[in-house]
N, C-alpha and C positions, 0 to 999 in steps of 0.2 A: 392163366394162373392168377389167382387173386393175391393181392398184397396182404401180408400178415397184419393182424390187428395192431393198431397203434402206429402204423407206418404212414401217417399223414402229417405233413408239416405245414405250418401256416405260411402264407405268402409273405416274403420278405420285401421290404422296400429296397424295390430294387436300388565330403570335403574335397574338393578338387585336389589334384596332385600338385607337386611342386611346380612352380612356373620358371621358365627360363626364356630369355629373349633370343630371338633368331637374328642372324646376321642381316644387316641392312639390305644386302643384295639378294636375299632369298626371294624367289619368284612369288608373286601374289596372284591369286585366282581372280579372274574376271568373268563376267557373265558370258555364257556361250550364246551363239547366235540363235540356236534352236530352243533355248530355254533360259529363263531368268532365275531358275533355281540354282543355288550354289551346289558344288559337288561334295560328295562324301565317299570315302574309300572304305570298303569292308574287306579285311584280311581274315580269312578263315582257314582252318585246317586242324589236324589232330595235335594233341599235346606233344611237345618235343620236336615239332616240325620247323621251328625257327621263326615263328610269327613275330616275336619280340624284336629279334635282330632286323628283320625286314621292315618292320614298322618304324624303327629308329632311323634306318637308312633312308626310307622314303620321306619321313617327316623332315629330316635335315635337308634333303634335296628339294622338296617342294613346299617348304614352309608349313608344316603340319603340326597338329597336336593330337595326342593319342588318347582314345577312350577305351579303357580296358573292358572286355566282355568276359569276365571270369567270376564264377559264383563263389570262389574261395578267396580270391585276391581282394574282394571288397572288405574283408575282415582284418582289423588291426591285429598284429601279433602273429598271424599265420603266414610267415614269410618263407621259410624253407620248404615246407610241403606244397605250397602253391606255386613255387618257382616264379614269383612275381618279379617284375623288373627291379634291379638293384637301385639303391639311392643314387649311385653315380649315373645310371641310365636315366633315372627320373630327373636328374639335374640337367641332363643334356636337352631333353624335350619335355614340355609340359604333359603330364599324365592326369587323367581323370578316372573316377570310379575305382580308385585303389585306396585302401585303408580309410573307409568312410564310416564303418560301424564296428562296434565291439562284437566278439564272438557270441555273446548271449543275446544279441538282438536279432530276431527273425527278419530275414531280408528276402522278399519275394521277387519273382520275375517282373511283376507289375511295378514294384517300387524301383527296380533297376531301370525299367523302360522309362518311367517318368523322369528320373534323374539324368539318365544318359541322353534323352532327347533334349533336355534343358542344356546339357553340356554341348551337344552338337550345335544348338542354336547360338550359344555364346561364342563358340569357336568360329563359326561362319561369320558372325557379326564383326569379329576382329579381322576378317579377311584371311583367316588361316584355313588350311585343309583339315577337316575332321577325318581321323583314321581310326576306325573301330577295329580292334583286334582282340582275339580271345577264342577259347574253345568251348564255351558253354552254349550249346545249340538252343536251349530254351530261352536263355537271355537274348540271344541274337534274334530269335523269332519274335519275342515280345517287343524288342526294339523296332524291328522292321515292319512286322505284320500287325502288331498290337495284340492284346489279349481280350478274351471275352469277359466283359464286366458282369459277371453273374452275381447271384445273391450271396450273402455272407455265409460262412460255414456254421453249421448247427451241430454242436458237439453231442447233444442228446440223441439226435437222429443218427449220427455217425456211430455212436456206441451201440445203438440197437441194430444197425446194419452189420456191425462187426460180430455181435453176439449171434445173429441169425446165420451169418456166414460160417461161424465155427460150428453151429448146430447142424446146418444143412449141407455143408461142403463148399469148396471154392467156387464151383460153377453156379451156386445159387444167385449170387449178385448179378451175374451175366444174364441169367434167365429173367430176373426182375427187370433189368434195364431193357431187355429185348421186348418185354411187354409194354413198358412205358415209352420207349423210343428205339424202334428197330434200326433206324439209320445210324444212330450213335453207337448202338451195341455192335453193329457190324464193323465199326472202326476201332473197337477196343478189345484187346485180348482178354480172354476169360479169366486169366490169372492176374491181370493188372488191377489189383484191389483198390489202390488210391483213386485211379481214374474212374473206375466203376462207381465207387461211393460218391465221388463228386458229381458224376453225371446223374445218378439217381437223386441226389440232393437237389440239383438244379431243377430237374423235372418236377419233383414234388413241390418245391417252393414256387416255381413259376406256373404250376398247374398246366403245363404243356410241354411237348418234347423239346429237349435242349437243342436239337438240330434245327428247330424252327426259329429259335431266338438268338442263335449265334451271330453276334454283331461285333466285328473287330474294328479297331481304330488304327489303320495302317499309318506308317510314317510318311509324311508329305513334306514338300518344300525342299527336297534334296534330289540331286541326280546321283544315283548310286552306281559305283563300279565295284564289282565283287571279284576279288582275286583269291584263288585257293591254292594251298600248298599240298602237294601229293608226292612226298619223297618215297624212294624205294622202301617197301615194307620191312624187310629184314634189317636194313640200315636204321630205320626208325626205331625198331625194337631194341637194337643194340644201343642206340643213344639213350633210350628210356631206361634200360638197365643200368647204364653208367650214371645217369642222372640220379637214380634212386640211391646208388652207392654214395654219391656225393651228398645227398640229403642226410643220410644217416651219419656219414663221416663228419659233417660240419655241425651237427648238434640238433637233429630233428627230435630225438628223444628228450633232450634237455628243454627244447622249446615247448614240447608238448607237456612236460611236467610243469613248467611255469604256467601254461594256460589252464591246466587242470587245477592248480593251486588257486588261481585267481577266479576262474569262472565255473569250475566244477565240470562234470561230464556233459557239456552242452552238445547239442546235435551237430554243431559245426565240426566237432572233432571226429565225426564219423566219415569224413572225406578221406580220400586215398592218401596214404602215408601216415596221416595222423591216427587213423584207425589202427594200423599196425603198431604204431608207437605206443598207443594206449594199451594194447594187448601186452606189449613188453613190460610196461610199468605195472600191469596187474599180474604179471607172472604167468600169463597164458601162452606167450611165445618167447622163444629165444631171439636174440638179435638177428642171427642168421636166418631163422625161419621168417621173421618179420620182414627182412629185406627181400627174401624170395617172394613172399606174398605181395609185397608192395610192387615189385617188378612185374609180377603176373597181372596184378590189378591195373597197372598203368598200360600194359600191352592190350588188355581187354578193353580198357576205356578208349584207347586210341582207335581200336577197331570199330567200336560203336560210334565214335565221332565221325570217322570216315563214311560210314553208312548214312549217318544223319546229314552230313554236309553235302553228300552226293544228291540229296533231294532239293538243295537250294537252287533256285533258277539263275540263269545267266551268269554263271561263275566262269571266269577265265582261269583254267587250271595250269599250274606250273609244276613240272615233274622234278622237284628238287627241294632242298632245304633252304630256308629263308636266309641263312647266313652264308650261302655260297655266292660267289661273285656273279656267276651266270644267272642265278635266280634274281638277284638284285637288278641286274641289267634288264632282264626280261620284264620284270614288274615295272621298272621305271619307264620302259618303252610303252607298256600298256597304259600307264597313267598319262604319259605325255601325248600319246596318240588319241586317247579317248577324250581327254579333257583339255580345255583351251587354257593356255598359259599366257600371261602378260610378259 
């Protein structure tokens, strides 16, 4: 299949959180015999599984600082819908990557990776344990595995691809990519328009298949311990439903109204909870219907997160919520047995 006329692109040249002092007797990490790299703890799991509670408990026990891995918590003012740690919790333990940009500032996974890696290095330099916690799988992958440093986006090309997709059907983009780069096309679903467009864009800009030029920059200099939370599914859903009720009851719609007044209908407000609150303010949904939609959205999101995190390697899974005593004991035992303490 020949590419349509005009579908040739030129080659492109290729605030930290509040700080709090730890007790003087908090354990300090020392170099392990088998490696000179400092340790870093990765806490992962679906939304509502209690990662925040567990991260606070482990940080207090092992002398740690928390690096949030949440694509909504990075934005100032998006407090209720993101369920970000409270000010009191952030006063207990230093947090990073929370409230660092305004909602009208585009914030990419690549930017998160750069800033979060810098935070990890600073924490380790102070002799503290970096604890990465959050549910945004793409951000976590960018932090640990790195991202492909491809060519810049080309808006004119993207618009042409979108017009052709509307003209020829959803499968057209996949057929184009299959001709340019069969290996990459085999990994992308035919209906995943954003990924298809990006892959075609990279192939045309680099003038070779994207699968041949994928070079990532993985995180180095740390010994990673991954701990995952996998609470009972129905109990997790019940907690998420209850949390959504709390979000609306404590002022999610009012918070959203203030954000709209200040920043307008920015893309950030399309995230879960805020999307439904915007629909209420526009008169498109009743509060009851918005709550039900938000609850269903959070349950679906948790299901996708579980699927995503199951692909992470070397995860020590704990079958419980992070705020349960048994989970905290089990996680602390894993940390204490795997990493060397002074």
